[in-house]
Legacy VTK file of the C-alpha trace (Angstrom):
# vtk DataFile Version 3.0
C-alpha trace
ASCII
DATASET POLYDATA
POINTS 345 float
-18.804 25.690 -26.596
-16.597 25.835 -29.693
-13.991 23.095 -29.990
-10.507 23.894 -28.706
-7.565 22.973 -30.895
-5.004 20.765 -29.139
-1.794 18.966 -30.028
0.180 15.953 -28.835
3.904 15.886 -28.099
5.447 12.437 -28.462
2.510 11.374 -30.616
4.120 8.230 -32.057
4.732 6.428 -28.736
2.229 4.258 -26.894
1.055 7.046 -24.563
0.924 9.425 -27.525
-1.240 6.920 -29.378
-3.589 6.776 -26.388
-3.946 10.557 -26.622
-4.596 10.389 -30.370
-7.225 7.687 -29.906
-9.082 9.309 -27.010
-9.004 12.828 -28.462
-10.461 11.643 -31.783
-13.933 11.508 -30.253
-13.634 14.222 -27.619
-16.560 16.686 -27.460
-14.456 19.696 -26.365
-11.013 19.214 -27.917
-10.083 18.917 -31.604
-6.711 17.338 -32.331
-5.007 19.393 -35.044
-1.274 18.925 -34.431
0.992 15.924 -33.914
4.641 16.244 -32.961
7.435 13.755 -32.443
11.177 13.368 -32.959
13.049 14.791 -35.934
13.130 11.387 -37.638
9.321 11.485 -37.856
9.076 15.126 -38.934
7.448 15.725 -42.305
5.999 12.222 -42.616
2.381 11.011 -42.426
1.469 9.837 -38.947
0.443 6.369 -40.152
3.936 5.783 -41.572
5.842 6.616 -38.368
3.509 5.405 -35.602
3.369 1.582 -35.460
-0.125 1.318 -33.989
-0.225 -0.648 -30.712
-3.846 -0.142 -29.638
-6.764 -2.533 -30.087
-8.895 0.194 -31.675
-8.049 1.401 -35.216
-5.944 4.489 -35.808
-8.357 7.444 -36.182
-8.775 8.282 -39.852
-8.459 12.015 -39.208
-4.950 11.504 -37.809
-3.616 8.812 -40.138
-2.553 11.169 -42.948
-1.689 14.143 -40.762
1.910 15.257 -41.269
3.989 14.978 -38.116
5.813 18.098 -36.978
8.892 18.474 -34.791
8.513 19.372 -31.106
9.220 23.062 -31.661
7.534 25.634 -29.380
5.240 28.047 -31.182
4.288 25.708 -34.004
1.360 23.951 -32.364
-1.847 25.117 -30.667
-1.843 26.660 -27.209
-2.868 23.437 -25.436
-0.612 20.418 -25.902
-0.706 17.003 -24.272
2.671 15.430 -23.600
3.316 11.732 -24.052
7.057 12.363 -24.237
9.570 9.994 -22.713
11.135 11.302 -19.517
14.562 11.345 -21.172
13.506 14.351 -23.280
10.327 15.652 -21.641
11.898 18.057 -19.156
13.644 20.311 -21.653
10.898 20.202 -24.279
7.972 20.756 -21.909
9.759 23.636 -20.198
10.430 25.288 -23.550
6.786 24.957 -24.577
5.564 26.449 -21.277
8.006 29.336 -21.637
6.647 29.977 -25.141
3.067 30.276 -23.883
1.736 26.752 -24.302
-0.394 24.968 -21.703
1.401 21.626 -21.314
-0.711 18.823 -19.853
1.907 16.191 -19.176
2.030 12.492 -18.440
5.815 12.561 -17.953
7.440 12.393 -14.521
9.912 15.257 -14.934
7.916 18.062 -13.293
5.699 16.023 -10.946
7.576 16.867 -7.771
8.340 20.478 -8.699
6.765 22.490 -5.851
5.206 24.939 -8.326
3.702 22.322 -10.664
0.315 20.793 -9.814
0.392 17.000 -9.553
-3.272 16.732 -10.302
-6.082 14.254 -9.731
-9.172 16.411 -10.312
-11.385 14.494 -7.856
-8.761 14.789 -5.117
-6.871 18.080 -5.334
-8.494 20.384 -7.888
-7.502 23.324 -5.684
-3.820 22.687 -6.495
-4.384 24.478 -9.810
-4.031 27.663 -7.763
-0.259 27.116 -8.091
-0.296 28.195 -11.727
-0.192 31.954 -11.114
2.860 31.562 -8.889
4.378 29.053 -11.315
4.232 31.579 -14.141
5.562 34.434 -12.029
8.421 32.413 -10.565
9.538 30.631 -13.733
8.851 33.474 -16.144
6.554 31.304 -18.243
3.626 32.733 -20.173
2.262 29.196 -20.415
2.069 26.498 -17.749
2.681 22.841 -16.933
0.263 20.524 -15.145
1.117 16.861 -14.561
-0.747 13.676 -13.726
0.661 11.056 -11.330
2.433 7.800 -11.926
0.044 5.045 -13.031
0.161 3.211 -9.691
0.116 6.380 -7.580
-3.194 7.520 -9.056
-4.943 4.322 -7.929
-3.573 4.550 -4.389
-4.219 8.285 -4.015
-7.809 8.004 -5.228
-8.480 5.099 -2.868
-7.034 7.010 0.097
-8.600 10.396 -0.682
-11.998 9.808 0.985
-10.269 8.281 4.014
-8.282 11.407 4.919
-11.140 12.506 7.167
-10.228 9.685 9.564
-6.601 10.782 9.914
-4.421 8.404 7.901
-1.281 7.576 9.889
0.450 4.896 7.824
-0.052 2.836 4.678
1.496 -0.393 3.412
0.794 -1.109 -0.248
1.868 -4.011 -2.464
1.192 -3.750 -6.185
0.577 -6.256 -8.966
1.247 -4.122 -12.035
0.333 -4.911 -15.623
2.966 -5.276 -18.323
1.467 -2.436 -20.380
2.780 -0.100 -17.690
6.295 -0.819 -18.945
5.522 0.553 -22.411
6.378 -1.171 -25.677
8.110 -3.603 -26.168
8.143 -3.684 -22.381
9.188 -6.649 -20.254
10.789 -9.570 -22.161
8.428 -12.532 -22.433
10.879 -14.946 -20.801
11.020 -12.648 -17.768
7.273 -12.282 -17.231
5.435 -15.368 -18.542
4.635 -17.641 -15.600
6.553 -15.291 -13.334
6.425 -12.263 -11.031
9.165 -9.632 -11.148
9.411 -8.065 -7.651
11.046 -4.824 -8.752
10.043 -1.848 -10.908
12.725 0.812 -10.976
11.740 4.046 -9.229
8.130 2.958 -8.780
8.126 2.545 -5.012
9.650 5.969 -4.466
7.049 7.557 -6.761
4.179 5.996 -4.832
5.636 7.023 -1.483
6.275 10.664 -2.435
3.720 11.547 -5.116
0.788 10.315 -3.027
1.661 12.598 -0.121
2.003 15.610 -2.430
-1.390 14.895 -3.995
-3.126 14.487 -0.630
-1.350 17.503 0.864
-2.249 21.169 1.175
-0.849 24.443 -0.194
-0.727 22.981 -3.686
1.123 19.948 -2.354
3.942 21.985 -0.832
2.732 20.820 2.573
2.645 17.045 1.995
0.091 14.938 3.807
1.563 13.760 7.105
1.539 9.988 6.859
4.052 7.225 6.220
3.721 5.102 3.079
5.666 1.900 2.435
5.314 0.528 -1.102
6.280 -2.805 -2.657
5.901 -2.902 -6.459
5.708 -6.025 -8.603
5.284 -6.683 -12.333
2.841 -9.505 -13.095
1.678 -11.228 -16.321
-1.472 -9.121 -16.768
-1.957 -6.914 -19.833
-3.889 -3.944 -18.392
-4.878 -2.922 -14.878
-2.774 -2.259 -11.794
-4.034 -4.116 -8.718
-2.807 -3.390 -5.200
-3.396 -4.594 -1.676
-3.532 -1.735 0.811
-3.394 -1.731 4.623
-4.087 1.531 6.462
-3.802 2.705 10.051
-5.881 5.668 11.244
-5.812 8.103 14.125
-9.587 8.046 14.614
-10.257 4.277 14.269
-13.331 4.361 11.995
-15.621 1.364 11.660
-15.667 -0.617 8.421
-19.129 0.839 7.807
-17.685 4.358 8.156
-14.975 3.558 5.617
-17.439 1.971 3.197
-19.727 4.998 3.402
-16.820 7.375 2.756
-15.781 5.418 -0.337
-19.296 5.053 -1.742
-20.148 8.735 -1.327
-16.829 10.079 -2.623
-17.114 12.609 -5.426
-15.198 15.616 -6.696
-15.154 18.573 -9.060
-15.211 16.449 -12.251
-18.460 14.807 -11.170
-19.918 18.130 -10.029
-18.988 19.792 -13.321
-19.998 16.719 -15.369
-16.713 16.737 -17.263
-16.766 14.505 -20.367
-14.093 12.054 -19.190
-15.183 11.944 -15.535
-16.404 8.574 -14.224
-19.641 8.380 -12.258
-18.874 7.298 -9.592
-15.134 7.835 -9.315
-14.762 5.000 -6.785
-16.667 1.723 -6.975
-16.819 -0.364 -3.798
-17.441 -4.010 -4.650
-19.056 -6.515 -2.282
-17.983 -9.736 -4.015
-15.187 -11.499 -2.097
-13.123 -12.121 -5.252
-13.251 -8.641 -6.808
-11.878 -6.421 -8.223
-10.029 -8.297 -10.965
-8.123 -6.683 -13.868
-9.836 -8.726 -16.580
-13.305 -7.920 -15.272
-12.985 -4.480 -13.725
-10.140 -2.435 -15.244
-12.507 -0.825 -17.767
-15.103 0.361 -15.241
-16.097 3.957 -15.852
-14.462 3.832 -19.265
-11.198 2.930 -17.561
-11.367 6.065 -15.399
-12.925 4.636 -12.206
-10.991 2.969 -9.389
-12.502 -0.254 -8.065
-12.117 -1.172 -4.392
-12.975 -4.497 -2.804
-12.347 -6.826 0.124
-12.651 -3.979 2.634
-12.161 -5.525 6.057
-10.493 -5.115 9.430
-6.738 -5.632 9.620
-5.183 -7.247 12.725
-1.910 -5.345 12.243
-3.004 -1.967 10.888
-6.686 -0.952 11.119
-8.252 -1.725 7.746
-7.225 -3.371 4.495
-8.613 -3.563 0.976
-7.806 -4.233 -2.681
-7.756 -1.408 -5.252
-7.605 -1.576 -9.046
-7.273 0.994 -11.809
-6.573 1.010 -15.546
-2.944 2.024 -15.855
-2.979 3.293 -19.455
-6.296 5.154 -19.127
-6.704 6.535 -15.589
-2.963 6.181 -15.145
-1.925 7.982 -18.336
-3.773 9.623 -21.245
-7.234 9.592 -19.669
-5.897 11.291 -16.553
-4.233 14.065 -18.556
-7.359 14.673 -20.643
-9.465 14.947 -17.475
-6.918 17.438 -16.111
-7.315 19.548 -19.241
-11.099 19.375 -19.006
-10.949 20.660 -15.432
-8.591 23.474 -16.443
-10.939 24.511 -19.242
-14.031 24.326 -17.028
-12.334 26.399 -14.319
-11.157 29.066 -16.782
-7.416 28.341 -16.861
-7.430 28.542 -20.665
LINES 1 346
345 0 1 2 3 4 5 6 7 8 9 10 11 12 13 14 15 16 17 18 19 20 21 22 23 24 25 26 27 28 29 30 31 32 33 34 35 36 37 38 39 40 41 42 43 44 45 46 47 48 49 50 51 52 53 54 55 56 57 58 59 60 61 62 63 64 65 66 67 68 69 70 71 72 73 74 75 76 77 78 79 80 81 82 83 84 85 86 87 88 89 90 91 92 93 94 95 96 97 98 99 100 101 102 103 104 105 106 107 108 109 110 111 112 113 114 115 116 117 118 119 120 121 122 123 124 125 126 127 128 129 130 131 132 133 134 135 136 137 138 139 140 141 142 143 144 145 146 147 148 149 150 151 152 153 154 155 156 157 158 159 160 161 162 163 164 165 166 167 168 169 170 171 172 173 174 175 176 177 178 179 180 181 182 183 184 185 186 187 188 189 190 191 192 193 194 195 196 197 198 199 200 201 202 203 204 205 206 207 208 209 210 211 212 213 214 215 216 217 218 219 220 221 222 223 224 225 226 227 228 229 230 231 232 233 234 235 236 237 238 239 240 241 242 243 244 245 246 247 248 249 250 251 252 253 254 255 256 257 258 259 260 261 262 263 264 265 266 267 268 269 270 271 272 273 274 275 276 277 278 279 280 281 282 283 284 285 286 287 288 289 290 291 292 293 294 295 296 297 298 299 300 301 302 303 304 305 306 307 308 309 310 311 312 313 314 315 316 317 318 319 320 321 322 323 324 325 326 327 328 329 330 331 332 333 334 335 336 337 338 339 340 341 342 343 344
């Protein structure tokens, strides 16, 4: 397979930097175009992108001249790390101009014609794209990935749908990196827990049902989800406690088997970014932990532990995922890999 040229919108931000870093060593995609705001246009990437990642800035991107986010200038496939304040207009313009926009932004997630994609869970939702193009008059397309906490919950629940999920109560402990840079002020988070993240609970309660639903998500999964979201002094890795009630009352052994045997199209197709396995069920009573387990599967796996009976619901467990990898750039890159493998570009 010859390499496919790709670009990044919003390349100077933290999510954009994650794209630049992960695409530098990708076997299918070759990063040839970086775009950002007008104040960065015409300047070398290294001079306008204060690097926030632990790994060095890729040499092949450091001297690349940054372009403006103008449709038609970049390659057909572009990854979007744009802030939500500008993403809607720009991404729509790129899709209308024929670009395939693989977005991390929230703007189009709940659009009924835009796939909100987790490849292991709802790969069939890509069937929306033909109708999306016809309805919106786009020659390109937009595909989104979920909120960084939603993806962990939806992946953990996906293999349990067979037992008829009725209701879910989830409480999160979310890392500070999820707030971007500079993020939460140090005096607010050090030695503290902030029991509110604006808009986060609503995203978890609505996005999850679209992802688990049918007809491309237009028929949401019929369950009730109640989310409590909290910011905690952890750098990377969103942890959550989850209690679930079921129609069919499976045994804990049934649930464990469903989690351990869960797999999807990325694993079947052996996509480059796909984790093997996608879900890791841990037996230790004190796992998963962000410091120890957020990087499992290259940051793309979701770890589940403490699976046990619940005296109020039916079962309860802890789930953990890497919020800036599986919850952001890594998720979008896996979406693009699936689209390429399935012939969508």
